[in-house]
MARDRENVEX-803407 format. One line per field, with one value per atom (N, C-alpha, C, CB): residue number from 1; residue in one letter; chain; atom name; x, y, z. Coordinates in steps of 0.1 Angstrom, whole numbers, plus 5000, padded with zeros to 4 digits. Glycine has a CB too. Example, Ala and Ser with C-alpha at 12.3 -4.5 7.8 and 13.67 -1.06 7.14 Angstrom:
num (1;1;1;1;2;2;2;2)
residuo (A;A;A;A;S;S;S;S)
cadena (A;A;A;A;A;A;A;A)
atomo (N;CA;C;CB;N;CA;C;CB)
u (5132;5123;5132;5113;5128;5137;5129;5141)
v (4943;4955;4967;4955;4978;4989;5000;4994)
w (5078;5078;5078;5090;5071;5071;5079;5057)
This chain:
num (1;1;1;1;2;2;2;2;3;3;3;3;4;4;4;4;5;5;5;5;6;6;6;6;7;7;7;7;8;8;8;8;9;9;9;9;10;10;10;10;11;11;11;11;12;12;12;12;13;13;13;13;14;14;14;14;15;15;15;15;16;16;16;16;17;17;17;17;18;18;18;18;19;19;19;19;20;20;20;20;21;21;21;21;22;22;22;22;23;23;23;23;24;24;24;24;25;25;25;25;26;26;26;26;27;27;27;27;28;28;28;28;29;29;29;29;30;30;30;30;31;31;31;31;32;32;32;32;33;33;33;33;34;34;34;34;35;35;35;35;36;36;36;36;37;37;37;37;38;38;38;38;39;39;39;39;40;40;40;40;41;41;41;41;42;42;42;42;43;43;43;43;44;44;44;44;45;45;45;45;46;46;46;46;47;47;47;47;48;48;48;48;49;49;49;49;50;50;50;50;51;51;51;51;52;52;52;52;53;53;53;53;54;54;54;54;55;55;55;55;56;56;56;56;57;57;57;57;58;58;58;58;59;59;59;59;60;60;60;60;61;61;61;61;62;62;62;62;63;63;63;63;64;64;64;64;65;65;65;65;66;66;66;66;67;67;67;67;68;68;68;68;69;69;69;69;70;70;70;70;71;71;71;71;72;72;72;72;73;73;73;73;74;74;74;74;75;75;75;75;76;76;76;76;77;77;77;77;78;78;78;78;79;79;79;79;80;80;80;80;81;81;81;81;82;82;82;82;83;83;83;83;84;84;84;84;85;85;85;85;86;86;86;86;87;87;87;87;88;88;88;88)
residuo (M;M;M;M;S;S;S;S;T;T;T;T;A;A;A;A;G;G;G;G;P;P;P;P;N;N;N;N;P;P;P;P;S;S;S;S;I;I;I;I;G;G;G;G;L;L;L;L;T;T;T;T;T;T;T;T;I;I;I;I;S;S;S;S;R;R;R;R;T;T;T;T;V;V;V;V;A;A;A;A;S;S;S;S;L;L;L;L;A;A;A;A;V;V;V;V;G;G;G;G;V;V;V;V;V;V;V;V;H;H;H;H;T;T;T;T;V;V;V;V;E;E;E;E;R;R;R;R;A;A;A;A;V;V;V;V;I;I;I;I;G;G;G;G;E;E;E;E;G;G;G;G;R;R;R;R;M;M;M;M;R;R;R;R;T;T;T;T;A;A;A;A;R;R;R;R;G;G;G;G;N;N;N;N;A;A;A;A;W;W;W;W;E;E;E;E;A;A;A;A;V;V;V;V;C;C;C;C;A;A;A;A;D;D;D;D;R;R;R;R;A;A;A;A;R;R;R;R;A;A;A;A;D;D;D;D;R;R;R;R;R;R;R;R;A;A;A;A;E;E;E;E;L;L;L;L;D;D;D;D;R;R;R;R;L;L;L;L;V;V;V;V;A;A;A;A;E;E;E;E;L;L;L;L;A;A;A;A;A;A;A;A;A;A;A;A;R;R;R;R;A;A;A;A;A;A;A;A;A;A;A;A;R;R;R;R;R;R;R;R;S;S;S;S;R;R;R;R;E;E;E;E;R;R;R;R;Q;Q;Q;Q;P;P;P;P;V;V;V;V;S;S;S;S)
cadena (A;A;A;A;A;A;A;A;A;A;A;A;A;A;A;A;A;A;A;A;A;A;A;A;A;A;A;A;A;A;A;A;A;A;A;A;A;A;A;A;A;A;A;A;A;A;A;A;A;A;A;A;A;A;A;A;A;A;A;A;A;A;A;A;A;A;A;A;A;A;A;A;A;A;A;A;A;A;A;A;A;A;A;A;A;A;A;A;A;A;A;A;A;A;A;A;A;A;A;A;A;A;A;A;A;A;A;A;A;A;A;A;A;A;A;A;A;A;A;A;A;A;A;A;A;A;A;A;A;A;A;A;A;A;A;A;A;A;A;A;A;A;A;A;A;A;A;A;A;A;A;A;A;A;A;A;A;A;A;A;A;A;A;A;A;A;A;A;A;A;A;A;A;A;A;A;A;A;A;A;A;A;A;A;A;A;A;A;A;A;A;A;A;A;A;A;A;A;A;A;A;A;A;A;A;A;A;A;A;A;A;A;A;A;A;A;A;A;A;A;A;A;A;A;A;A;A;A;A;A;A;A;A;A;A;A;A;A;A;A;A;A;A;A;A;A;A;A;A;A;A;A;A;A;A;A;A;A;A;A;A;A;A;A;A;A;A;A;A;A;A;A;A;A;A;A;A;A;A;A;A;A;A;A;A;A;A;A;A;A;A;A;A;A;A;A;A;A;A;A;A;A;A;A;A;A;A;A;A;A;A;A;A;A;A;A;A;A;A;A;A;A;A;A;A;A;A;A;A;A;A;A;A;A;A;A;A;A;A;A;A;A;A;A;A;A;A;A;A;A;A;A)
atomo (N;CA;C;CB;N;CA;C;CB;N;CA;C;CB;N;CA;C;CB;N;CA;C;CB;N;CA;C;CB;N;CA;C;CB;N;CA;C;CB;N;CA;C;CB;N;CA;C;CB;N;CA;C;CB;N;CA;C;CB;N;CA;C;CB;N;CA;C;CB;N;CA;C;CB;N;CA;C;CB;N;CA;C;CB;N;CA;C;CB;N;CA;C;CB;N;CA;C;CB;N;CA;C;CB;N;CA;C;CB;N;CA;C;CB;N;CA;C;CB;N;CA;C;CB;N;CA;C;CB;N;CA;C;CB;N;CA;C;CB;N;CA;C;CB;N;CA;C;CB;N;CA;C;CB;N;CA;C;CB;N;CA;C;CB;N;CA;C;CB;N;CA;C;CB;N;CA;C;CB;N;CA;C;CB;N;CA;C;CB;N;CA;C;CB;N;CA;C;CB;N;CA;C;CB;N;CA;C;CB;N;CA;C;CB;N;CA;C;CB;N;CA;C;CB;N;CA;C;CB;N;CA;C;CB;N;CA;C;CB;N;CA;C;CB;N;CA;C;CB;N;CA;C;CB;N;CA;C;CB;N;CA;C;CB;N;CA;C;CB;N;CA;C;CB;N;CA;C;CB;N;CA;C;CB;N;CA;C;CB;N;CA;C;CB;N;CA;C;CB;N;CA;C;CB;N;CA;C;CB;N;CA;C;CB;N;CA;C;CB;N;CA;C;CB;N;CA;C;CB;N;CA;C;CB;N;CA;C;CB;N;CA;C;CB;N;CA;C;CB;N;CA;C;CB;N;CA;C;CB;N;CA;C;CB;N;CA;C;CB;N;CA;C;CB;N;CA;C;CB;N;CA;C;CB;N;CA;C;CB;N;CA;C;CB;N;CA;C;CB;N;CA;C;CB;N;CA;C;CB;N;CA;C;CB;N;CA;C;CB;N;CA;C;CB;N;CA;C;CB;N;CA;C;CB;N;CA;C;CB)
u (2227;2217;2223;2205;2222;2227;2216;2238;2218;2207;2214;2202;2207;2212;2207;2208;2215;2210;2199;2222;2193;2183;2188;2176;2180;2183;2184;2173;2196;2196;2188;2211;2178;2169;2169;2155;2166;2166;2152;2170;2152;2139;2136;2138;2125;2121;2131;2107;2135;2145;2158;2146;2162;2175;2175;2179;2164;2162;2162;2149;2154;2153;2167;2144;2175;2188;2197;2194;2196;2204;2201;2203;2188;2184;2188;2168;2186;2190;2205;2186;2213;2228;2232;2234;2226;2229;2225;2222;2213;2209;2219;2195;2223;2233;2246;2236;2250;2262;2261;2266;2249;2247;2247;2234;2240;2239;2253;2229;2260;2274;2283;2281;2282;2289;2285;2288;2272;2267;2271;2252;2271;2275;2289;2272;2298;2312;2314;2320;2307;2308;2303;2301;2292;2286;2293;2271;2295;2301;2316;2297;2322;2337;2342;2342;2354;2360;2363;2373;2368;2372;2360;2380;2348;2337;2327;2329;2331;2323;2322;2329;2310;2308;2314;2293;2321;2327;2323;2342;2325;2322;2332;2325;2344;2353;2349;2368;2344;2339;2327;2337;2318;2306;2309;2296;2319;2323;2329;2332;2337;2343;2333;2354;2323;2312;2305;2303;2302;2295;2303;2292;2316;2325;2325;2340;2326;2325;2312;2328;2301;2288;2286;2277;2292;2292;2300;2297;2311;2319;2312;2333;2306;2298;2287;2293;2280;2269;2274;2261;2285;2291;2295;2303;2301;2305;2293;2313;2282;2270;2264;2260;2264;2259;2267;2258;2281;2289;2287;2304;2285;2283;2269;2282;2259;2246;2247;2236;2255;2257;2264;2265;2274;2281;2271;2293;2263;2253;2243;2246;2238;2229;2236;2224;2248;2256;2257;2269;2261;2262;2249;2267;2238;2225;2221;2214;2224;2221;2229;2223;2242;2251;2246;2265;2242;2237;2225;2235;2216;2203;2206;2194;2215;2218;2224;2228;2233;2239;2229;2250;2219;2209;2200;2200;2197;2190;2197;2187;2210;2218;2218;2232;2219;2220;2207;2224;2196;2183;2181;2171;2186;2185;2193;2190;2204;2213;2208;2227;2199;2194;2186;2186;2188;2180;2166;2186;2156;2142;2140;2132;2135;2133;2118;2139)
v (4003;3998;3996;4008;3984;3981;3977;3969;3981;3978;3968;3990;3958;3948;3952;3933;3949;3952;3942;3951;3945;3936;3922;3942;3913;3899;3896;3890;3891;3888;3875;3885;3877;3865;3862;3868;3850;3846;3850;3831;3858;3862;3855;3877;3857;3851;3855;3855;3867;3871;3865;3886;3863;3856;3842;3856;3835;3821;3821;3815;3830;3830;3832;3841;3842;3844;3832;3856;3825;3814;3803;3809;3800;3790;3793;3788;3806;3810;3808;3825;3812;3811;3796;3817;3788;3773;3768;3766;3772;3767;3771;3772;3784;3788;3780;3803;3778;3769;3755;3769;3749;3736;3736;3730;3745;3746;3748;3758;3757;3760;3747;3771;3740;3727;3717;3722;3715;3706;3709;3704;3722;3727;3723;3742;3726;3723;3708;3727;3700;3685;3680;3678;3685;3680;3685;3684;3698;3705;3704;3719;3705;3705;3718;3698;3719;3732;3740;3729;3734;3742;3748;3733;3742;3747;3756;3735;3760;3768;3782;3769;3788;3801;3811;3804;3821;3831;3845;3830;3855;3869;3872;3879;3867;3870;3863;3865;3850;3842;3849;3828;3853;3860;3872;3863;3880;3893;3890;3901;3879;3876;3871;3865;3864;3859;3871;3850;3881;3893;3901;3902;3902;3909;3901;3909;3888;3880;3882;3866;3882;3884;3898;3882;3908;3922;3922;3932;3916;3916;3909;3909;3897;3890;3898;3877;3905;3914;3925;3920;3931;3942;3936;3948;3924;3918;3916;3905;3910;3908;3921;3900;3931;3944;3950;3954;3949;3954;3947;3953;3933;3925;3930;3910;3932;3936;3950;3936;3959;3972;3972;3981;3963;3961;3956;3951;3946;3940;3951;3928;3959;3970;3980;3977;3983;3993;3987;3996;3974;3968;3968;3953;3964;3965;3979;3959;3989;4002;4007;4012;4003;4006;3999;4003;3987;3979;3985;3964;3989;3995;4009;3997;4017;4030;4028;4038;4018;4015;4010;4004;4002;3998;4010;3987;4019;4031;4040;4039;4041;4049;4043;4051;4030;4024;4025;4009;4024;4026;4040;4023;4050;4064;4067;4073;4060;4062;4055;4057;4046;4038;4048;4026;4048;4057;4051;4058;4060;4056;4053;4066;4042;4039;4039;4026)
w (7858;7849;7835;7848;7831;7817;7808;7818;7796;7786;7776;7779;7774;7765;7751;7769;7741;7727;7723;7717;7711;7707;7704;7694;7707;7705;7691;7712;7686;7672;7669;7667;7661;7658;7643;7663;7640;7626;7620;7624;7610;7604;7591;7602;7586;7573;7562;7569;7561;7551;7552;7551;7564;7567;7562;7582;7565;7560;7545;7566;7538;7524;7518;7519;7523;7518;7519;7525;7530;7533;7523;7547;7521;7512;7498;7512;7494;7480;7478;7478;7488;7488;7486;7500;7494;7493;7480;7505;7474;7461;7450;7458;7451;7441;7442;7443;7454;7456;7450;7471;7453;7448;7432;7453;7427;7412;7406;7408;7412;7407;7408;7416;7419;7420;7410;7435;7408;7399;7385;7400;7381;7368;7366;7367;7376;7374;7372;7386;7379;7378;7365;7390;7360;7348;7335;7347;7335;7323;7322;7322;7334;7334;7336;7321;7342;7346;7333;7353;7323;7311;7303;7302;7305;7297;7305;7292;7317;7326;7319;7340;7320;7315;7325;7312;7320;7328;7322;7329;7330;7325;7313;7337;7314;7303;7290;7307;7292;7281;7275;7285;7283;7278;7271;7290;7276;7269;7256;7278;7255;7242;7232;7244;7237;7228;7223;7235;7231;7227;7217;7239;7219;7209;7196;7214;7196;7183;7176;7186;7184;7178;7172;7189;7179;7173;7160;7183;7160;7148;7136;7150;7139;7129;7124;7135;7132;7128;7119;7140;7123;7115;7101;7122;7101;7088;7079;7090;7085;7077;7072;7085;7080;7076;7065;7088;7066;7055;7042;7060;7043;7031;7025;7035;7033;7028;7022;7039;7028;7022;7009;7032;7008;6995;6984;6997;6988;6978;6974;6984;6983;6979;6970;6992;6973;6964;6950;6971;6949;6936;6929;6938;6935;6929;6924;6938;6933;6929;6917;6941;6917;6905;6892;6908;6894;6882;6877;6885;6886;6882;6875;6894;6880;6874;6860;6883;6859;6846;6836;6847;6840;6831;6827;6838;6836;6833;6823;6846;6825;6816;6802;6821;6801;6788;6781;6789;6788;6782;6777;6791;6784;6780;6767;6791;6765;6753;6741;6756;6742;6730;6722;6734;6709;6700;6699;6686;6698;6696;6682;6702;6678;6664;6660;6660)
């Protein structure tokens, strides 16, 4: 007596995965054709853009901190000069 394994059948999930896979392939091919090979987004390119964005944010934050420190110093100097003036 031999028992045959279950019949492999194509189910709804298999069809959905196949259609999704084909759609991704088509989109990828069209993107390469339209944009060009050199301008394709890659994980490395995305990571580099993130690093550059982080650096730019850090630069802007440092500039803002510097401006706040200058304003605080100017305000303190103005306060000191008012305190030194004799009352007439």
